[in-house]
VOBA-492991 format. One line per 4 residues: number of its first residue (from 1); their letters; for each residue x, y, z of N, C-alpha, C. Coordinates in pm, 1 decimal, padded with zeros to 6 digits, always signed. Example, Ala and Ser with C-alpha at 12.3 -4.5 7.8 and 13.67 -1.06 7.14 Angstrom:
REM VOBA-492991
1) as) +01319.0,-00569.0,+00780.0,+01230.0,-00450.0,+00780.0,+01320.0,-00330.0,+00780.0 | +01285.0,-00225.0,+00708.0,+01367.0,-00106.0,+00714.0,+01290.0,+00003.0,+00787.0
END
This chain:
REM VOBA-492991
1) xxxx) -10032.6,+11549.5,+05875.0,-10039.1,+11406.9,+05847.7,-10187.5,+11368.7,+05834.9 | -10222.3,+11302.9,+05724.7,-10361.3,+11263.3,+05699.1,-10397.8,+11140.3,+05781.3 | -10522.0,+11135.2,+05824.8,-10570.3,+11019.4,+05899.6,-10640.2,+10922.8,+05803.5 | -10660.6,+10801.4,+05849.4,-10733.5,+10704.0,+05768.8,-10876.9,+10751.0,+05743.3
5) xxxx) -10935.8,+10818.5,+05840.2,-11071.6,+10870.5,+05825.0,-11077.4,+10972.6,+05712.0 | -10977.7,+11059.9,+05704.2,-10973.3,+11160.5,+05597.3,-10954.9,+11095.3,+05460.4 | -10865.6,+11000.0,+05453.4,-10842.2,+10930.6,+05326.1,-10966.1,+10852.0,+05285.3 | -11031.2,+10790.7,+05381.2,-11154.7,+10716.4,+05355.9,-11259.7,+10809.0,+05293.4
9) xxxx) -11276.1,+10926.9,+05349.9,-11371.7,+11023.8,+05296.4,-11335.7,+11067.7,+05155.8 | -11207.1,+11089.4,+05131.1,-11160.3,+11130.3,+04998.7,-11186.4,+11020.6,+04895.9 | -11157.0,+10897.8,+04933.5,-11175.3,+10784.1,+04841.6,-11323.2,+10764.4,+04809.2 | -11409.5,+10777.7,+04908.7,-11553.1,+10760.2,+04884.3,-11611.5,+10872.4,+04798.1
13) xxxx) -11554.9,+10991.9,+04808.8,-11611.3,+11107.7,+04740.5,-11563.0,+11124.9,+04597.1 | -11459.6,+11051.8,+04557.1,-11398.9,+11077.3,+04427.0,-11377.2,+10946.4,+04351.3 | -11434.4,+10937.2,+04232.3,-11422.5,+10814.4,+04152.7,-11277.8,+10782.6,+04116.5 | -11199.1,+10884.9,+04083.5,-11058.8,+10861.9,+04047.4,-10979.6,+10810.5,+04167.7
17) xxxx) -11004.3,+10869.3,+04284.0,-10936.2,+10824.0,+04406.4,-10978.6,+10681.3,+04440.5 | -11106.0,+10650.9,+04421.9,-11155.9,+10515.9,+04449.4,-11088.3,+10414.7,+04357.6 | -11076.2,+10448.4,+04230.4,-11009.7,+10358.2,+04135.5,-10862.6,+10340.9,+04172.2 | -10796.5,+10449.3,+04210.2,-10655.8,+10442.3,+04249.8,-10638.0,+10357.3,+04375.8
21) xxxx) -10728.9,+10376.0,+04472.2,-10721.6,+10297.1,+04595.3,-10744.2,+10148.5,+04565.7 | -10843.4,+10119.2,+04482.4,-10874.2,+09980.2,+04447.8,-10754.3,+09913.9,+04382.9 | -10689.8,+09983.9,+04293.3,-10571.0,+09929.6,+04226.5,-10456.2,+09913.1,+04326.1 | -10435.5,+10013.9,+04409.9,-10325.2,+10010.3,+04506.6,-10344.4,+09899.7,+04609.7
25) xxxx) -10468.8,+09873.6,+04647.8,-10496.3,+09776.7,+04753.5,-10475.1,+09631.7,+04709.5 | -10439.3,+09610.8,+04584.3,-10415.7,+09474.3,+04536.4,-10290.3,+09413.1,+04597.0 | -10197.5,+09498.6,+04640.4,-10075.3,+09449.4,+04705.7,-10047.2,+09535.2,+04828.6 | -09983.9,+09478.3,+04930.3,-09948.4,+09559.4,+05047.8,-09856.3,+09676.1,+05011.2
29) xxxx) -09764.4,+09651.7,+04917.4,-09671.6,+09757.4,+04876.5,-09745.9,+09871.2,+04806.7 | -09840.1,+09835.2,+04720.8,-09919.0,+09936.8,+04651.1,-10002.4,+10018.6,+04747.6 | -10060.9,+09951.6,+04845.6,-10141.9,+10021.0,+04945.7,-10055.2,+10114.5,+05029.0 | -09936.4,+10067.3,+05068.0,-09844.4,+10151.6,+05145.8,-09805.0,+10275.0,+05065.7
33) xxxx) -09778.8,+10256.9,+04936.4,-09741.6,+10370.3,+04850.9,-09858.6,+10468.5,+04837.0 | -09980.4,+10417.1,+04823.3,-10098.9,+10502.1,+04813.3,-10112.9,+10586.0,+04940.3 | -10099.4,+10521.0,+05054.8,-10112.0,+10592.0,+05182.1,-10004.6,+10699.2,+05196.1 | -09880.0,+10665.2,+05164.2,-09771.2,+10762.0,+05173.2,-09793.9,+10879.3,+05078.1
37) xxxx) -09847.9,+10848.4,+04958.7,-09876.8,+10954.1,+04862.8,-09984.2,+11050.3,+04910.3 | -10064.8,+11004.7,+05006.2,-10169.5,+11089.7,+05063.9,-10131.7,+11142.3,+05202.1 | -10002.5,+11127.8,+05236.1,-09953.9,+11183.7,+05362.4,-09997.7,+11108.3,+05485.6 | -10010.8,+10976.3,+05472.9,-10053.6,+10893.6,+05585.8,-09949.5,+10785.0,+05608.9
41) xxxx) -09913.6,+10763.6,+05735.0,-09812.0,+10662.6,+05763.5,-09870.8,+10533.2,+05820.3 | -10000.7,+10511.0,+05799.2,-10065.7,+10388.1,+05846.4,-10014.8,+10268.4,+05766.5 | -10020.2,+10152.3,+05829.3,-09977.6,+10028.3,+05762.9,-10098.9,+09962.6,+05696.8 | -10074.9,+09872.9,+05602.2,-10185.9,+09799.0,+05541.9,-10269.9,+09724.0,+05646.1
45) xxxx) -10205.0,+09676.0,+05752.1,-10278.2,+09606.5,+05859.1,-10372.6,+09702.4,+05930.8 | -10326.3,+09825.3,+05952.2,-10412.1,+09925.2,+06016.4,-10530.0,+09962.3,+05926.8 | -10505.9,+09966.0,+05795.8,-10614.3,+09994.3,+05701.4,-10718.3,+09882.9,+05708.6 | -10672.3,+09757.2,+05712.2,-10764.8,+09644.0,+05719.5,-10848.9,+09652.5,+05846.8
49) xxxx) -10787.2,+09683.3,+05959.7,-10861.2,+09697.1,+06085.9,-10960.2,+09813.8,+06078.8 | -10916.6,+09924.2,+06018.4,-11003.6,+10041.0,+06004.3,-11127.0,+10006.5,+05921.8 | -11106.2,+09938.2,+05809.2,-11218.3,+09903.2,+05720.7,-11311.9,+09801.4,+05786.7 | -11255.3,+09709.2,+05864.3,-11340.5,+09614.9,+05938.0,-11426.6,+09687.7,+06040.4
53) xxxx) -11368.3,+09785.3,+06106.8,-11443.2,+09864.2,+06205.3,-11553.9,+09943.9,+06136.2 | -11525.4,+10000.5,+06019.3,-11627.0,+10074.6,+05943.8,-11742.2,+09981.9,+05905.3 | -11707.4,+09862.2,+05862.4,-11809.8,+09765.0,+05823.0,-11895.1,+09726.8,+05944.4 | -11831.6,+09707.7,+06058.7,-11904.7,+09670.9,+06180.0,-11998.0,+09784.1,+06223.7
57) xxxx) -11954.7,+09909.2,+06205.3,-12038.7,+10024.1,+06239.8,-12165.6,+10026.7,+06155.6 | -12151.7,+09990.6,+06029.4,-12265.9,+09995.0,+05938.6,-12363.9,+09882.3,+05966.3 | -12314.5,+09770.2,+06013.7,-12400.7,+09656.9,+06045.5,-12463.4,+09595.7,+05921.7 | -12560.8,+09510.6,+05945.9,-12629.9,+09445.2,+05835.9,-12734.5,+09538.4,+05776.8
61) xxxx) -12770.8,+09510.0,+05652.4,-12872.8,+09589.6,+05585.7,-13010.1,+09554.0,+05641.3 | -13093.6,+09655.9,+05652.6,-13231.3,+09630.7,+05694.3,-13306.5,+09568.4,+05576.8 | -13424.2,+09512.8,+05603.9,-13505.4,+09454.6,+05497.3,-13539.7,+09559.1,+05391.9 | -13568.0,+09680.5,+05434.5,-13601.7,+09788.4,+05341.5,-13483.2,+09820.9,+05251.7
65) xxxx) -13363.4,+09831.2,+05310.6,-13243.7,+09859.2,+05232.0,-13215.7,+09744.2,+05135.0 | -13232.7,+09623.1,+05181.5,-13206.9,+09506.0,+05099.0,-13300.5,+09500.3,+04978.9 | -13425.4,+09539.8,+04998.5,-13522.4,+09538.4,+04888.9,-13492.3,+09643.1,+04782.9 | -13420.0,+09747.8,+04819.4,-13395.3,+09856.2,+04724.9,-13263.9,+09842.9,+04649.0
69) xxxx) -13186.6,+09738.7,+04673.3,-13059.2,+09724.2,+04603.1,-13082.4,+09681.7,+04459.4 | -12982.9,+09705.0,+04375.4,-12993.2,+09668.6,+04233.8,-13022.8,+09520.6,+04219.4 | -13108.7,+09490.2,+04125.8,-13144.4,+09351.4,+04101.9,-13276.2,+09313.2,+04164.8 | -13320.7,+09390.2,+04258.7,-13449.0,+09360.9,+04321.0,-13558.9,+09441.0,+04253.7
73) xxxx) -13679.5,+09411.6,+04287.2,-13788.5,+09493.5,+04236.1,-13899.6,+09497.0,+04339.6 | -13977.5,+09602.6,+04333.1,-14089.3,+09611.6,+04425.5,-14214.2,+09555.6,+04358.9 | -14325.1,+09555.1,+04428.5,-14448.3,+09494.1,+04377.3,-14496.4,+09561.5,+04249.6 | -14487.1,+09693.8,+04242.6,-14532.1,+09765.5,+04122.8,-14448.8,+09725.5,+04001.9
77) xxxx) -14315.5,+09720.0,+04019.0,-14229.2,+09680.3,+03908.3,-14257.9,+09537.8,+03864.4 | -14284.3,+09450.5,+03959.6,-14315.7,+09312.2,+03926.2,-14443.2,+09300.8,+03845.1 | -14547.0,+09372.2,+03886.9,-14675.2,+09369.3,+03814.3,-14658.2,+09427.9,+03675.1 | -14587.7,+09541.3,+03664.9,-14566.4,+09602.5,+03533.5,-14487.9,+09510.6,+03441.2
81) xxxx) -14390.0,+09438.1,+03493.8,-14312.9,+09344.9,+03412.6,-14400.8,+09232.7,+03358.9 | -14484.4,+09177.2,+03444.6,-14572.5,+09068.2,+03402.6,-14672.5,+09118.3,+03299.2 | -14731.6,+09235.0,+03323.1,-14831.0,+09290.1,+03230.2,-14766.3,+09320.7,+03095.6 | -14649.2,+09385.9,+03096.6,-14586.2,+09421.2,+02969.2,-14542.5,+09296.4,+02893.3
85) xxxx) -14494.6,+09193.3,+02962.3,-14459.1,+09067.7,+02895.4,-14583.6,+09001.2,+02838.5 | -14693.6,+09006.3,+02911.8,-14819.2,+08948.7,+02864.3,-14870.1,+09019.9,+02740.6 | -14863.4,+09152.4,+02739.8,-14908.3,+09229.7,+02624.4,-14821.7,+09197.1,+02502.4 | -14690.4,+09183.6,+02524.0,-14600.2,+09148.1,+02413.4,-14636.1,+09012.0,+02355.8
89) xxxx) -14665.2,+08916.9,+02440.9,-14702.6,+08782.6,+02394.7,-14833.9,+08785.9,+02317.3 | -14930.1,+08863.5,+02367.6,-15059.6,+08873.7,+02299.4,-15039.4,+08935.3,+02161.4 | -14961.1,+09041.5,+02152.4,-14937.0,+09107.7,+02023.4,-14870.2,+09012.2,+01925.7 | -14770.9,+08935.2,+01972.4,-14703.8,+08839.5,+01885.3,-14800.2,+08730.9,+01839.5
93) xxxx) -14888.1,+08686.9,+01926.4,-14985.8,+08583.3,+01891.2,-15085.0,+08634.1,+01787.6 | -15133.8,+08756.2,+01807.4,-15229.6,+08814.2,+01713.4,-15164.3,+08832.4,+01576.7 | -15041.8,+08882.5,+01574.3,-14971.1,+08902.2,+01447.5,-14949.7,+08768.6,+01377.3 | -14912.1,+08668.0,+01453.6,-14890.5,+08534.5,+01397.0,-15019.1,+08477.6,+01339.8
97) xxxx) -15128.9,+08493.0,+01411.4,-15257.4,+08441.3,+01365.0,-15305.3,+08518.1,+01241.9 | -15281.9,+08650.3,+01240.2,-15324.9,+08732.0,+01127.0,-15250.5,+08693.6,+00999.8 | -15127.4,+08649.8,+01013.7,-15048.8,+08608.8,+00897.5,-15072.2,+08462.1,+00863.2 | -15150.3,+08394.7,+00945.4,-15176.1,+08253.2,+00921.6,-15054.6,+08166.3,+00947.4
101) xxxx) -14960.3,+08215.9,+01020.8,-14836.8,+08142.0,+01049.0,-14838.0,+08098.8,+01194.5 | -14874.1,+07975.6,+01221.1,-14882.8,+07925.5,+01357.9,-14759.4,+07843.0,+01395.5 | -14650.9,+07858.2,+01318.4,-14528.9,+07782.2,+01346.0,-14415.8,+07878.8,+01381.8 | -14328.3,+07833.9,+01469.8,-14214.7,+07915.2,+01509.7,-14108.0,+07917.4,+01402.4
105) xxxx) -13997.1,+07982.7,+01432.3,-13888.0,+07996.0,+01336.0,-13832.5,+07861.5,+01291.8 | -13840.7,+07760.8,+01375.9,-13782.1,+07630.8,+01343.1,-13889.8,+07529.5,+01307.0 | -14009.2,+07576.2,+01275.5,-14115.1,+07487.4,+01231.3,-14192.6,+07420.4,+01342.6 | -14164.4,+07454.0,+01470.5,-14240.4,+07393.0,+01578.9,-14378.7,+07456.6,+01583.7
109) xxxx) -14475.3,+07375.6,+01615.7,-14612.2,+07424.5,+01628.9,-14620.7,+07510.4,+01754.1 | -14660.7,+07635.6,+01737.5,-14666.9,+07726.4,+01851.1,-14802.0,+07720.9,+01920.4 | -14906.7,+07701.7,+01845.4,-15041.4,+07692.6,+01902.3,-15105.0,+07567.2,+01847.3 | -15166.0,+07491.1,+01930.6,-15231.8,+07367.5,+01885.9,-15380.8,+07392.1,+01884.8
113) xxx) -15426.8,+07456.3,+01775.4,-15567.6,+07492.3,+01762.2,-15626.0,+07411.5,+01647.8 | -15738.2,+07347.8,+01671.2,-15808.5,+07274.3,+01565.6,-15902.2,+07370.9,+01494.1 | -15884.5,+07380.2,+01364.9,-15972.0,+07468.1,+01285.8,-16074.3,+07386.6,+01213.3
END
């Protein structure tokens, strides 16, 4: 008989199992069928308690972990982003000035320079 800990490890280690678990967990009946299919007789309520306990064990993310999650950036990435955006703007400005076209696509004045 499989334990919740064993099934948890299997689900985390395998993308197909994770997708199957995610789909099954949408309903109590689906979750019960998933568990039975993996040789476990735990109830959906026991799964919920197990997952809450796992979450409590992990605790909150540290500041270091939080800074490294997707969507964040470190100081080097921030500086590189600003520099690369600045270089792009300078190149566009130089090209525009070289062509004598100081107006945007919709005719707005992009640079207010008195010649």
